[in-house]
C-alpha positions in Angstrom: 4.3 -11.4 -13.8 1.1 -9.7 -14.6 0.5 -9.5 -18.3 -1.7 -7.4 -20.4 -2.2 -8.5 -24.1 -3.4 -6.1 -26.6 -5.3 -8.5 -28.7 -6.0 -8.7 -32.4 -9.3 -7.8 -33.9 -10.0 -10.8 -36.3 -11.4 -14.2 -35.3 -8.6 -16.2 -36.9 -5.9 -14.0 -35.3 -7.4 -14.2 -31.9 -7.5 -18.1 -32.1 -3.9 -18.1 -33.3 -2.9 -15.8 -30.5 -3.7 -18.6 -27.9 -0.4 -20.1 -28.9 1.4 -17.0 -27.4 -0.6 -17.3 -24.2 0.2 -21.0 -23.8 3.8 -20.4 -24.3 3.8 -17.6 -21.7 2.0 -19.9 -19.1 4.6 -22.6 -20.0 7.5 -20.2 -19.3 5.8 -18.4 -16.3 3.3 -20.8 -14.7 2.3 -18.2 -12.1 1.7 -15.4 -14.5 -1.7 -13.7 -14.9 -2.8 -13.0 -18.4 -5.5 -10.5 -19.2 -6.5 -9.7 -22.8 -7.8 -6.3 -24.0 -9.9 -6.9 -27.2 -13.2 -6.1 -29.0 -16.3 -7.3 -27.2 -17.1 -10.0 -29.8 -13.8 -11.8 -28.9 -15.0 -12.6 -25.4 -16.6 -15.9 -26.2 -13.2 -17.1 -27.8 -11.2 -15.8 -24.8 -13.5 -17.5 -22.3 -12.6 -20.8 -23.9 -8.9 -20.2 -23.4 -7.9 -21.5 -20.0 -4.6 -19.5 -20.1 -6.6 -16.1 -20.0 -7.7 -14.8 -16.6 -9.8 -11.8 -17.8 -11.2 -10.7 -21.1 -11.4 -6.9 -21.0 -13.6 -5.3 -23.6 -12.1 -2.7 -25.7 -14.8 0.0 -26.1 -13.0 1.9 -28.9 -14.0 0.6 -32.4 -11.5 -0.9 -34.7 -9.7 1.8 -36.8 -10.8 4.7 -34.4 -8.0 6.6 -32.9 -9.7 8.4 -29.9 -6.7 9.6 -28.1 -8.7 10.7 -25.0 -10.6 7.4 -24.9 -7.2 5.5 -24.9 -5.7 7.7 -22.3 -8.8 6.9 -20.0 -8.5 3.3 -20.5 -4.7 3.3 -19.9 -5.2 5.4 -16.7 -7.9 3.1 -15.5 -5.7 -0.1 -16.1 -2.7 1.5 -14.3 -4.1 0.4 -10.9 -4.0 -3.2 -12.1 -0.1 -3.2 -11.8 0.7 -5.0 -15.0 4.4 -5.7 -15.4 4.4 -6.7 -19.0 2.4 -5.7 -22.2 2.4 -7.7 -25.4 1.0 -5.6 -28.4 -0.2 -7.9 -31.1 -1.7 -5.4 -33.6 0.8 -3.4 -35.8 -0.6 0.0 -35.5 0.8 2.8 -33.3 -2.5 3.5 -31.7 -2.7 -0.1 -30.3 0.6 0.7 -28.3 -0.8 3.8 -26.6 -2.8 2.1 -23.9 0.1 0.1 -22.3 2.2 3.3 -22.4 -0.6 5.3 -20.8 -1.0 2.5 -18.2 2.6 2.9 -17.2 3.5 -0.7 -17.8 7.3 -1.1 -17.6 7.8 -3.7 -20.2 6.1 -3.1 -23.5 6.8 -5.8 -26.2 5.8 -6.0 -29.9 7.0 -5.9 -33.5 8.2 -2.7 -35.1 4.9 -2.1 -37.0 3.7 1.5 -37.6 5.8 4.3 -36.0 6.0 2.5 -32.5 9.5 4.0 -31.5 9.1 5.1 -27.8 5.7 3.4 -27.5 7.3 0.0 -27.2 10.5 -0.5 -25.3 11.2 -4.1 -26.3 10.8 -3.4 -30.1 11.3 -6.4 -32.4 12.6 -5.1 -35.7 11.5 -7.5 -38.5 8.6 -9.9 -38.1 9.3 -11.3 -41.6 12.2 -13.3 -40.2 9.3 -15.7 -39.3 7.2 -17.2 -42.2 4.1 -18.2 -40.3 1.8 -15.7 -38.4 1.6 -17.9 -35.4 5.4 -18.0 -35.1 5.4 -14.1 -34.9 3.0 -14.2 -31.9 5.0 -16.9 -30.1 8.3 -15.3 -30.7 7.3 -12.4 -28.5 7.6 -14.7 -25.6 11.3 -15.2 -26.2 14.1 -12.7 -25.5 15.0 -10.7 -28.6 18.3 -12.5 -29.1 16.8 -16.0 -28.6 13.8 -15.9 -30.9 15.3 -17.5 -34.0 16.7 -20.4 -32.0 13.6 -21.0 -29.9 10.7 -20.5 -32.3 9.5 -22.6 -35.2 6.1 -23.8 -36.4 6.8 -27.3 -35.1 7.5 -25.9 -31.6 4.6 -23.5 -31.4 1.8 -24.6 -29.1 -1.4 -25.2 -31.0 -4.6 -23.4 -30.1 -7.0 -25.6 -28.1 -10.4 -24.0 -27.3 -12.4 -25.6 -24.5 -15.7 -27.2 -25.6 -18.6 -27.0 -23.2 -20.5 -30.3 -23.6 -23.6 -28.9 -21.7 -23.8 -25.8 -23.9 -23.2 -27.9 -26.9 -26.2 -30.1 -26.1 -28.2 -27.0 -25.5 -27.3 -25.6 -28.8 -28.1 -28.8 -30.6 -31.5 -28.8 -29.0 -32.1 -25.0 -29.6 -31.6 -25.4 -33.4 -33.3 -28.8 -33.5 -30.3 -30.4 -35.0 -30.2 -34.2 -35.3 -27.2 -36.4 -34.2 -28.4 -39.5 -36.0 -26.3 -38.6 -39.1 -22.6 -37.6 -39.0 -22.4 -33.8 -39.3 -20.1 -32.1 -41.8 -19.7 -28.4 -41.2 -19.4 -25.8 -44.1 -18.0 -22.3 -43.6 -18.5 -20.7 -46.9 -18.0 -17.1 -45.9 -14.7 -15.0 -45.5 -14.9 -11.6 -43.9 -11.7 -10.6 -45.8 -13.3 -10.6 -49.2 -14.6 -12.5 -52.3 -11.2 -13.6 -53.4 -11.2 -16.0 -50.4 -14.7 -17.4 -51.1 -15.1 -20.7 -53.0 -18.2 -20.5 -55.3 -21.5 -21.4 -53.6 -22.4 -23.7 -56.5 -19.3 -25.8 -55.6 -20.2 -25.9 -52.0 -23.7 -27.0 -53.0 -22.3 -29.9 -55.1 -20.2 -31.1 -52.2 -23.2 -30.8 -49.9 -25.4 -32.9 -52.1 -22.7 -35.6 -52.2 -22.4 -35.5 -48.4 -26.1 -35.9 -47.9 -26.4 -38.6 -50.6 -23.8 -40.6 -48.6 -26.0 -40.6 -45.6 -24.5 -37.6 -43.7 -25.9 -34.1 -42.9 -24.6 -30.6 -43.5 -24.5 -27.7 -41.0 -23.8 -24.3 -42.6 -22.0 -21.8 -40.4 -21.3 -18.1 -40.7 -22.3 -14.6 -39.7 -25.4 -12.7 -40.8 -23.4 -11.4 -43.7 -23.0 -14.9 -44.9 -26.7 -15.8 -44.6 -27.4 -15.0 -48.3 -24.6 -17.4 -49.6 -25.6 -20.3 -47.1 -29.2 -20.0 -48.2 -28.1 -20.2 -52.0 -26.2 -23.4 -51.1 -29.2 -24.9 -49.4 -31.5 -23.9 -52.3 -29.3 -25.6 -54.9 -29.9 -29.0 -53.2 -32.7 -31.4 -54.1 -35.9 -31.0 -52.1 -35.1 -34.3 -50.3 -31.5 -33.2 -49.4 -32.7 -30.0 -47.9 -34.1 -31.9 -45.0 -30.5 -32.8 -44.0 -29.0 -29.3 -44.5 -29.2 -26.8 -41.7 -28.5 -23.1 -42.2 -27.2 -21.7 -39.0 -25.5 -18.6 -40.4 -26.5 -15.5 -38.5 -28.5 -17.5 -36.0 -25.8 -18.8 -33.7 -23.8 -16.8 -31.2 -20.0 -17.2 -31.5 -20.2 -19.4 -28.3 -22.8 -21.7 -30.0 -20.8 -21.8 -33.1 -17.6 -23.0 -31.3 -19.6 -25.8 -29.6 -21.5 -26.9 -32.7 -18.4 -26.9 -34.9 -16.9 -29.2 -32.3 -19.7 -31.5 -32.9 -18.9 -31.8 -36.6 -16.7 -34.7 -37.8 -15.2 -32.6 -40.7 -15.4 -28.9 -41.5 -14.9 -27.6 -45.1 -14.0 -24.0 -44.9 -12.5 -21.0 -46.8 -9.5 -19.4 -45.2 -11.5 -17.7 -42.4 -11.8 -17.3 -38.6 -14.2 -20.2 -38.4 -11.5 -22.4 -40.1 -9.2 -21.6 -37.2 -11.9 -22.2 -34.6 -12.7 -25.6 -36.3 -8.9 -26.6 -36.0 -8.8 -25.5 -32.4 -11.8 -27.7 -31.4 -10.4 -30.8 -33.0 -12.3 -31.2 -36.2 -10.9 -32.7 -39.4 -10.5 -29.7 -41.8 -10.5 -29.3 -45.5 -9.2 -25.8 -46.1 -9.9 -24.1 -49.3 -7.4 -21.4 -50.2 -8.0 -18.8 -53.0 -6.0 -15.6 -53.0 -4.3 -16.3 -49.6 -1.9 -19.0 -48.8 -1.4 -21.8 -46.2 2.3 -20.8 -46.1 1.4 -18.1 -43.8 -1.9 -18.9 -41.9 -2.5 -22.6 -42.1 -5.0 -24.3 -39.7 -2.8 -25.4 -36.8 -3.6 -29.1 -36.6 -2.4 -32.3 -38.2 -6.0 -33.2 -39.2 -6.1 -31.1 -42.2 -6.1 -31.3 -46.0 -5.2 -28.1 -47.9 -6.9 -27.5 -51.3 -5.7 -24.9 -53.7 -4.8 -24.3 -57.4 -1.3 -23.6 -58.5 -2.0 -20.9 -61.1 0.8 -18.3 -61.6 -1.1 -15.3 -60.0 -1.8 -16.9 -56.7 -1.4 -16.1 -53.8 -2.0 -12.4 -54.5 -3.6 -11.7 -51.0 -6.1 -9.3 -52.5 -9.7 -8.9 -51.3 -11.0 -9.0 -54.9 -9.4 -10.6 -57.9 -7.3 -8.0 -59.5 -7.6 -9.8 -62.9 -11.3 -10.3 -62.6 -11.4 -14.0 -63.4 -11.2 -15.6 -59.8 -9.4 -18.6 -61.4 -7.8 -19.5 -58.1 -11.3 -20.5 -57.0 -13.1 -21.2 -60.2 -10.5 -23.9 -61.2 -10.7 -25.6 -57.8 -13.3 -28.2 -58.6 -15.7 -29.8 -56.2 -14.3 -33.2 -57.1 -11.0 -32.2 -55.4 -12.8 -31.7 -52.1 -15.1 -34.8 -52.6 -12.2 -37.0 -53.2 -10.7 -36.0 -49.9 -14.0 -36.5 -48.1 -14.3 -40.0 -49.6 -10.8 -40.8 -48.3 
């Protein structure tokens, strides 16, 4: 088998997709797995030993570009792929395997994909968890329900490069004398997933008062909120708080998260990265739910409120009060840390 995966476009989804690649390699040990995905995914894919090649998708997320997809497909035709697994739900994501002439094209029903996929799975909602929906594609259509469950799904395990980890620690002048607690206060999806910065700051102050240190992670978009967290600390405590948001590459973030004992995170891509590198996780859920996309590890504590209106899965609070996050007090996280 020579397999082409049309990969997802979000960090968390890409991490969870490793469970499918692991399952495919278990079933077909000699298979070659290549993944076509946005360029930013490459650092994640390079840490997955199941993946032979990460192929950069030059067409931006959301763009149709039929000619561009035709050109990519015809260029990939010479690779002789036997199977394609299409993980996104859009019709356009299924075009390249068709244009590449790949005989077996597998995916969920999604958006008008009749004819584009020839092993079309009708209803992904028969599986509760997102990762189950990925792994189920490795099974035959009539065996999915018997073979796949969350307990049976392989868990993502990203490779950590100890040499690059040491280089990143030196580059950012991080100390290893104190135990590092990571914080990932951003969420690309929207504000309804973001625990308030003042709550993160209160927990960070507690961590530092207890003789540990805090490393703040995120993208350049998260730099404003991570700086707000740091500025709310006492002057003395700031010496033990390192704002890395926007400064690290994704490769560096993977290795530095792996150096943390515990990571406190919103429901975000970095939460899934942290789980996949073996950290203890405290996962804060607002508008979303761990009933669909939990961190895939046993070393996790889930924190959420049980108010009537959650989970709503909205980017912004439709009621305007954000109580699913506002009512989730810092003491709830601090008590877990202290345990």
